[in-house]
N, C-alpha and C positions, 0 to 999 in steps of 0.2 A: 333413534331416528336424527341425529343430530347430522351426521354426514350425507342424508337424503336431504335433509332440510337446507344443507349449502350449497347444495344443486341449483342451477336456473332452472326455469321452469322450462324453455327452450331446449337446455340437454337433458331434461327428463322427458320432454315429447320425442325427442330423436332418438334415445334409448327405447322407450317402448315401442317406436316405428321399427325401429332393427332389429328389436324380439319376436316383432308379429313377421316381419320376414324372415328370421332365421326361423320360426316355429314351422312360417309355411314350408318353406326347404326341405324341412327334414319331415314332415308329412308325407311329402313327394317322393323322395329319395331313401326317406330312412337315416338320414346324418348331415353334419354341417352345420346345426346348428351354434357348437361351440364355436366354430370357424368363422360363422358370419358376426357373430356376438363379439368375440374377441377381436377382430379387425375392426366392427364396426364402432364401438363402444372404444376402443382403442384410439379411433380418431377424433374423438370429443373427450376425451378425458386419461386422467392416468392409467398408464397400460396394468399396473397391480391392481386398481380399482375393477379393472375391464376384466380381469380374469376374478377377480372374487365375484364380482355380477354374476357370472357365467354357472354359478355351482350350484344354485338352487333350481333355475330352469333346467338343466342338464340332468341333474339327477330325477325331479320328476317328470318332463317328457320323455327320459329314456323307461322309468317304469309302466308309464301310459303305453309307450311303444312294445313294450315286452309283454306285457298283458294285453294286449289288443285282441289276439289270437288266443286267448286261454290261457291258465297256468300250465296245465298239462305239456302243453306246444312248447313253452318257454323252458320248463325242466328239460326237457328232451335234448333242446338245443343245448342249456347247456351240461348235461351230461356228454354230447357229443364235441365240445369244445372247451371241455374243462382245462386243456394244457393251455390254451390260449387265455382261456381267462384267470387263471392263475398266475403266467406270468406278467399280463398285463398289470393287475392288482399290485404285484409285487415291486414291478419295475417303477408304476406312479409314484406309490408310497415311498420309495428311496430318491426317484426325482424330484419329486415335490419339494424336497428339503434343500436342491440347488439353487429353486427359483430366486433367492436373493443375491445369489453370487454368480449366477450366468446369464450372458446378455441372452436375452430369448432372439435379437436380430439372427445370430447365428443357426439358431435352430429353426429357424423361418426358414432360412435358404436352403439348409439341409434337408428339410423334408419338403419344400415348394420345389425344387428342380428334377427331384426324381418323379415326385407326383405329374407334374404337368409332362416329361419325357415319355413315359408307362402311359399315360392318358393319349395324346398325341397318337401313339405307335397303335394304340387300339381303336381309335376311332380313325386312323387308317386302315385298318382291317389286320394287323395284325393280333393274335391274340396268347396273350399269359396266361399259361397253364402250367399247374403244379401237378404232377403226374401221383395219384395215389400212395406209392411206397415212399415217397418224399413228404407229405403229409405233415406227420408227426413231429417231423423236425423242423418243417415251414414253423408249423403253429410255435414252435419255443424261438425261432429266430424274429419273424415277424410280431409276433406278441411281446420280446424285448425291447425291438426297438418301436412298437406305437406306444408299450407304455412309458417308454423315456419322454416321445416328445409330447404323452397326455400330461406326464407330474411336470414337465417344466413350459409348456406352452399350451396346455390345455386341452389341445386336441389330438386324437388318436384314429379320427376316423377314416380320413385318405388311406393309409396303411390298410386296415380292416377292411373298407370296402374293397381294394383292388386285389386281398388276399381273398376274398369270399368269390369276385369275380373270376379270379384264376382257378379256383375248384369249381367253377361254373354253376353256384349256388341259386337255383331258383328266385324268383324274386319272392314270393311269400314268405320262402323259407329264409332266404336272405334278411327278410325286415325282419321277422321275428331273432333270428342271430343277432344282426345290428343289437336291437333293442336289448337284446341280454349283456352282452359285450359292451358296450355301453352304457349299462344300469348298474351292473356290479363295478364297471370301470371309473363308473361317476362319482360312487359310493368311496371308492379309495380315494378318489380326489378331493370330495368332501374331507375325509377322517385327514388325507395329506397336508390339508391347507389349514385345517383347522392347526395343526402342529406344526405349521411354516408361520401362522398368524397371519395371510394373507385373507382367509376369511374371520372377523373376529365382531365384535358387538355393534363395531361402528360401521361397517362392509355387510353386513348381513342384510340389515334391511333392506338395501340395494338390491341385493340379489332375490331375496324374498319379494320387492316390487315387479321385476320383472318374470314373475312366474305367470300371472297371466296374460300378458300379450303374447307369449312365447307357446303356450298350451291353446288359445285360440286361433295360433297363425296355423297352427299343428291339428287343430280339427279341421280347417279349410282342405290343409294339404291331403290330408288322408282322404276326402272327397275326388279330390283330385288324382290323388294315386290309384283310387278303385277303377278308374278309368283306363288307364294304362297296359297294354299287354306288356309280355318280355321283350319285347324287342324294342318299342319305347320307350319303355322303363330302363334297361340298360344305356340305350341315348342320352336317356335325360339325366342319368347317374353319370356318364363321360363328362358330358357337358359343366355339372355342376361341381365336379373334380378339378375340371380343366380352371373353370372359375377360381376353384377354392386355392388351386396349385399357382396361378401366375398370380392372386392377393398374398401369398404366404411369399411368395419371393419380393413381390415389391414392400413389404412390411420388411424382411430380410435388409431390403438396399438402401430404402427410405425409412425405416422405424417409425 
């Protein structure tokens, strides 16, 4: 509990508020919890502690999202997207070992710029589409990119969501598939950062402490999500992607 007790009361209150907001957004659109947590926590504490802090909430929130529609539906989603799952996990495990060696600012920029660009195009009416005959190849490529960003920056949501929207995944199906991909990926993130040393006996209590506000926010978000039709869900998702992408660019430029 040493590191947790070293944090000021104000820092902890802010961290819990950020976790509550992150959980709320994830409950509504199915992603962005690690994005909001990393960016929010990174502004009030050491970035490596922020990265460690997201691991437990991400792992449990994704498990909850995965099983919300039942285990059978989740298993079917895993079968359909096994290529994506496999390459994401491998890339996360490998890339996580480079966290201490590579500046995350560069990766924030590399991720943020295309996310903002593609989101703006879709908000303007252009639809990104992946033809059925290109889906297998796209899963390997997008999964590799997502896994690299996941291992180095703790987030692989934006690229995953853009891909799911490109293959026109229905809302309920998208929520389940996101949960499976993020759930399996977050397990890889957990194992990768146990090995990298980011998650250890000093940082783990802080990560565990963020579970309750994250899941509380997510429960509220689920109730709001159930009231959205497919069109509104898509617009809200694109709006969150845009904000997330802008914030990634900000972090890349300002640190």
